[in-house]
C-alpha positions in Angstrom: 0.0 0.0 0.0 1.4 3.4 -0.9 2.4 5.6 2.0 -0.1 8.3 2.9 0.9 12.0 2.9 -0.3 14.2 5.8 -0.9 17.8 5.2 -3.1 20.6 6.7 -6.3 21.4 4.8 -8.1 24.7 5.1 -11.7 24.4 4.0 -14.8 26.6 4.2 -16.9 25.6 7.3 -20.1 25.4 5.2 -18.4 23.1 2.7 -16.9 21.0 5.5 -20.4 20.5 7.0 -21.7 19.3 3.6 -18.8 16.9 3.2 -19.2 15.7 6.8 -22.9 14.9 6.2 -22.1 13.3 2.9 -19.4 11.1 4.4 -21.8 9.9 7.1 -24.3 9.0 4.4 -21.6 6.9 2.7 -20.4 5.4 6.0 -16.9 7.0 5.6 -14.8 9.3 7.7 -14.5 12.8 6.4 -10.8 12.2 5.6 -11.5 9.0 3.6 -14.5 10.7 1.8 -12.3 13.7 0.7 -9.7 11.2 -0.6 -12.5 9.3 -2.4 -13.8 12.5 -4.0 -10.3 13.6 -5.1 -9.5 10.1 -6.5 -12.8 10.0 -8.5 -12.1 13.5 -9.9 -8.6 12.5 -10.9 -10.0 9.4 -12.7 -12.7 11.4 -14.4 -10.1 14.0 -15.7 -7.9 11.2 -17.0 -5.1 11.9 -14.6 -5.4 8.6 -12.8 -6.0 5.3 -14.5 -9.3 3.8 -13.4 -7.7 0.6 -12.0 -4.9 2.5 -10.0 -5.1 2.9 -6.3 
């Protein structure tokens, strides 16, 4: 498994609340949901192959 990179993230409190509720709906932590959303966006834009993790 690739090593995870830690970094601080500043995010608008309203957007954070939306992501927090969304993550709960998907039974994920906020952190894993943000990673999921970023990974899906990278796949959609063609920057990450669909089978890469």
